[in-house]
N, C-alpha and C positions, 0 to 999 in steps of 0.2 A: 411322441412315441422316442422312447429312450434309445439314444445312439448305442448304448451297451449291447443290444441285441444283435445288432450289425457286426460286433466284435467276437460274438461266439463262434465255436468250431462245430461243423464245417462251415465256413464263412459265407459259402457260395450258396448253401441252402437257407441259411438264416436271412442272408440279404434278400432273396426273392420272396422270403416269407413276409419280411417287413414291406417290401414293395406291395405285395399283395394285400397286406393287412391295412395299408393305406386308401384301399377301395371299397366302398360299401357293396356289399354283395349278398343281401338277404334273398331266401328262396323267393322266386318270381318276381325278383326285382333285379336281374342280373345283367341289365342292359350295359352298366358301367363295367363290370368285370369282363364282360364278352369283348366290348371294344378295347380294354385293356390287354387281353389275351390276343386278340387279332393284331394288334399293333406289335406286341411281343415277338409273336411269330414272323410277321412281315419285316420286322427290322432285322431280324437274323438271317434274312434272306431265304427262310424255308417255305414249303409250300403248307398253305394255310386256307383253311376250308371253315367256314360258319354256315352251319345246316340251317335248315327251316325253321327249327325251334330254338337254335342259339348255342347248340353242342360245338365246340371249338375243336378241330383236329389239325394238327401240327405234324408233319412228316418229316423226318431227318434221316439220310442216308447213313449205312454203316461206317464206321471207321475202317481205315485200312487193313485188310485182312480179315475181315469180320462179315463180308458181304455175303459168304454163303450160309451164314448163321441162319437161323428162323427169326423172321421178324416180329418183333414184340411190340404189344400195345401196352403201354403205360396209361394207367387210367386213374382219375380222381374227380371228384366234383367241385365246382366253383362256388356251390353256394354254402352259407353258413347259419347255424341257429343264432338268433338274436334273442337274447336273454340279458336282462340287468338286474341289480339289487334294486329294491323299491327306493333307497334313497340316492341312487346314482343318477345324477342328471347327464343324459347321454343320448343324441340322436343319430341312430344307426342310419339313416337315410343320407346323412351328410358328413358324418365323422367317421375317420379312421380308428382302428382299435388302438387303444392305449396300453402298451406292453410294458412290462418290467422283469427284472431278474430277481427271484427269490430262491437264493441258495442255488441248488440243482434244478430248479424250475423256472419256466417262464410263464407268467401269468398276465392276466389284463387287469385292468383297474375298475372292478365293480361290473365287469360285463363278461359274455364269453369270449373265449380266445381266439377261435377260428381254427385252432389246430385241426381240428374235425371240419374239412379235409384239406385244409390249407397247406401243412406239412406235406402232404401229398402232392398237392399242386406244386407248392416250392420245389419239391425233389426232382420233379419233371422239368420244370423251368430250368433249374441248374445243370441238368444234363443236356437239355436242348441246346443252352448257351454255352457248354464247355467245348475246348477245344483239345482236351487231353485225357478226357475218359474213353476208355475203351468201350466200345458197345455195338451191338447188331443193328440193322435197320430198325428204327423206331417209328411208331406211330402213336404220338400222344393224343390221346381223347380226353377232354374236359368236358364233362356233363352238365347240365343245369338241373335245379330244382329235385336234387336227391332228397333233400330233407323234408318236403312237404308232398311227394307224390311220385319221384322218380320218373316224371314226364320226359325229361331228356333221354334217359336211356331207353324208354318204351318207344319214343319217335325215331330212334336212331335208324338209319336206312340201313339194308342188309348188305350193302355193295361198296360201302363206303370205307372198310377196313380189309386188309389182306393178311394180318399177323395171325399166327397159329399158337402164339402163346399171349396171355393177357395177365398182368402184373396189376391188381388192384391195391392202391396202396392206403386203404381205409380202415386196417385193424389197429387196435389201441393197446395192444400188448406186445412187447417187442420179442417174447419168447414164443409167441403163436404164430403158426402158418395157418391160415384160414382156407378150409376146403367146402364149407358150406354154410349156408344161413338162413334165417326165417324169412317166410313171406309175410305179406300184411294186408290189411283191409280197413277202410274207414269206416266206422259205424256212428251214423249222425242221427239223433232224435229230436224233433221238434214238434211244437203244437202252439196254438195261440190259446189265450185263456182271458176270460173276463176280469177287469179288476173291480173292487168294491172301494168305495169311499172308506176312508180309515174311521172306526167306530169311535165313538167318545169315550172319555175316561181312559185314555191310553198314554203310555209312556214309549218314546222310542229309543232304542239302542243301536250301534253300528257294532257288529261282530268282526273282527280281522283275524285271520290265521295267516301269520308269517313268519319269517325266519327258518323255513324249512330248506334243506339242502337241494331238492330237486334233483335232475341228471337226467340221463339216458333212459327212455322209456322201455328199451329193450334188453340193454346190457346190464342195468341196474335194477331191473324190476323185482328181482328175488332178494334184493339186499334189505328188505323192510323199511325201506324209505317212507316216511309220511306223505300222504297225498292229500293236500289242501282240500280238496273237493270232499273227500271221504270224512275228513274231519269235522268241516263245516257242518255236513248233513247231519252227522252224530249231534250237533250241539242243537241244530234247529228241530230235529226230530225230538230230541228230550225236553227242549223247551215247550213245543207244541203239547206234547203228550200230559206234561205235567202242570203247564201255565198258561195254555191256550195262546202261545205265542203265534203271531201272525207275520208270515212273509212279506215286504215290501219289494225287494229286489235282491238277487245275488249276482256276483260276478267273480269267478274263481278259475285259476288256471290260463294257460296261453295257447300253447302249440302243442299238437297231438303227440309229437315224440319227446317231450319233456314231461318227466313227472311234475305234476303242479306245486308251485312253492307256495302259493298266496291264495288267498279267499277272502271276498269281504261280503257281508250280507247286512240289510238294513230291516230291522223287525220291529214289532210293536208288541206290548204285551199289556194287561190290566193293569193300571195303577196299584189296584189293592194288592196285586202279587208281586209287586217289584221287589220287595225286600226277600221275599222266598226265592224269587228268580234268581238275582244276584248270589244269594247263598248257594243255591244248587248248581248253575252255571260255572261257579268258581271251583266247587267241589269237582264237577266233572273236567274241568281245566286242568286241575292238579293232576286227576287220575290219567288224562290222557299224555301229560307231560312225562309222569311216571314211566307208562308203558313205553314211550318213544325215548327215554333219557339217554339211550346209549346210541340210537341212530340219528336222532334229531336233538343233540343238547342245546341247539340256539332257538328252538320253537318258541314264539310268541304267541298269545291268543289275548287279544285285548277286548273288553267289552266296555263301551264308552257311550255315553249319553248323546243323541244325535237329535238333530230338527226332525219334528213330526212329518212323514210323509203323508201326501194326500191320499193315496190309494195302497191298497194291498191286494195280495193275488186271491182269486177265489178260494174259498175253503177247501171245496173238493179238489180241486186241482193241486192245491198245497199238499193235502194228504196224500194223493197219488204220487205226486214228484217227490217228496221225502221218503216214501216205501220204496219206490223204484230206485232211487240212488242208493238206499240201505241194501237192496236186492242185488242190484247189479256188480257182478265181479270187477274187482281191481287186484291186479297180481298175479301170481302164477296161478295158472288153470291145471295144467299136467307137465310133469318133469318127462324127458325123454326115457323111453324104455330101452333105449339102444346104445345111447352116447352117455356115458356117467357126468351127472351134474350139469347137463344141459336142459335149460329151459325149453320145453316143447312149445308149450302155448301159453300166451298171457293176454291180459288187457290193460290199457292205461285210461282211465277216465280222467281226459285231460282238460276239459273245457266245460264249465256249467255256468250258463248266463240265463236268468230269469229277470225280465225287465220290461216295463212298457207294454204288458200283454203278450210277451213272446218268450218261449222257453227254447234253449239252444243247449243240447248236451252233445260234446264230441269225445269219442272213443278211438283209439287205435288199437286194433287186434293182431297179434301176430303168432304164428306158428311155423314150423318146419314141416308140418304135415297139413297138407291141404285140407282134409277132411275134418280134422281136429279144429283147424282155424274157422271154418264155416260153421262147425258145431257151437263154437263158443259165440261167434257173430250171431247166429240165430238164438241162441241162450239171450244174449243181451237185445235182440229184437222183440222177442217175446216179452222180457221184462218191461220195457219201456212202453210197448204197445199196450200194457195193461193199465198204464198210466195215461191211456189216450193220446200217445204220440205217435206220429208218423214217423219210420225208420228208413234211412236209405243206407245203402252200400255203396261206397265208392272209392276210388284209388287202388282197387285190387291189384297188388303185384305177387309173383310167384317166389317161392323160396330157390334155394341153389342146392342141387343134390351133391354130397361129397362124391369125388371120384378117387378113390385111395390108390388106384393105379396109374394116377397122373404122372407123366414124363418129369415135367417141370417139378413136381413134389418131390421126387427122389433126387433131382439135382440140387434142390434148395435144402433139403434134410443134410445132404452131405457137407454143403457149404457152411450151413449153420453149425453144423458139430465140430468142422474143422477150425473155424473161428472163436469157438466159444468153448470148447471142450465138453459140449453136452448136446443131446437131442433136443430139438424143439418141441414144444407141445403142437401138435396137430390136432385141429379141432375144427366144429362148427359153431357158430355162434348165434345168439338169439336177437340179432338185430337184422335190418334191411340193407343188405349190400346189392350194388346193382348187377352183380354177377348173374343172379338167376334171369335177369331179364335180359341181359346182354347174350346170355347163352341161347335164348330163343331164336336171337338175331343171327348167331354165329355159333351152331350147335357143335362143330368139330374144334373149337378154340379151347386150348388146355388152359385152365383159369387157376389162378391162386391170389390170396390175399394176405397182407402183411403190413406191418408199421411199427413206429415207435410206441413208447408208453404215453399215453393221453389219459389225464384222469379227470372226472366231472364233467365230460363233455355234455354239451347241452344245458350248463348250468354255469353261473357267474364265478364259479369255484373251478371251471375249466383250465388245466394246466399241462404244460407239456415239460417232460424230463429231458433236462440238456444233455447228460450222458447216455440216455438211451437213444436219442437222435444221432449221437457220434457212433453208436453200436449199430443201429439200423442203416446208416449212410455207408458203412463200410459192407455190410451185408447187400446193399443195393448194387454197389460198385462190383463186388465179385459175381453175383448174379449175372449181371450183364456181361461179364467176361466169359462165363461158363456156359451162356445159352447154346443149347446143341444144335448141331447143323439140321437144315431143313429135312434131310431124309429120316432122321431119328423122330421127328415129332409127326411126320407125315407117314 
């Protein structure tokens, strides 16, 4: 890890970020970072609680003269999305993130950076550790497993916090104040199938789709980025329709909340059709590259000879699978009729695996409207059930309904304008923030979300803007100074 990160301003924030990024912290593997945060709070002599699921709560009294201000819950999540470039050799279970400075940006070498939501965590750590920052009573809430189910927020007890204001530090645009977010649900389709011995007089190829940007499956779902699973299915479908292509296996995508960047398939075709198949698939590859040349300039699709597999997928199942994947919606389902330019409902076909007689398809469906979310989820269910799959809904979490009369919103809007000479963009986002779930536990808590500029979250292109972090830090410090008295919030 480069020491130059620790020299950036504000130094206290970047130092805490560097400390945090030395600790492996994958979703559902947060044991080490939980222990790290517990030790951090206890070392400061602050009340530190680790609840039954691993959420860490650290409480710090107000600085002198701020005792009558409303207690503020400062909240971020401990886990990060683990993604790396195909050529990057990196073990997320044992290695810390390798960061470097690139002009006005901090990046990681071939992996996700962890700025989502590590910069929020580091901000809170810096304030807890500080001796000269003015602030009201603070309850720092560090949740677990935000990225793959929000189980930490869901399991939070209703009596562990007393704060009247919640500052969620998980927004990725520094001119935005978040007042609402989408809910989500995991849609999983699965089935078994019979394998057939590979017929004679066949030739085998491995098709690889790679070089896509990937990214956040909520915040970037409207950007027209390529989905490796959908691109692969186009190739497989066309190969079967025209040349009798048979599928041996497919392995595409990774995490539900990341737009899939890579997919690989092993297929066989009749030897007699080999030349025509290669000509046709290369024409199709070129067409797809032309379609995506603006959004995916680095797209690579390889079609290379491969060892002959012993088995292929049952023909009827293959037909059903490729048709279902073609029919299943990926991308924007509906734009909001109430908030300009906001995606209301979307789906990400995140994971497609077909191997050894088992099919698994994983989707993440998001919406700020509960009925629309379930409408799309049932659309996907019907599509996959027609292909003989069993479909399960899981990980359902609510959205966060905007409160435009929020007292802390008024305070923050004024501070932002005073600092920057313009009004912030007050908006809801098409991502899953924990505010909706936390609001169920604490319905009277006034909630807001904000943060610095972070680009490419959930992909190895993730980067945090240094100048924006400085702007955001000034904003945080002023907000803490201006937190209203308890009587105003209550």
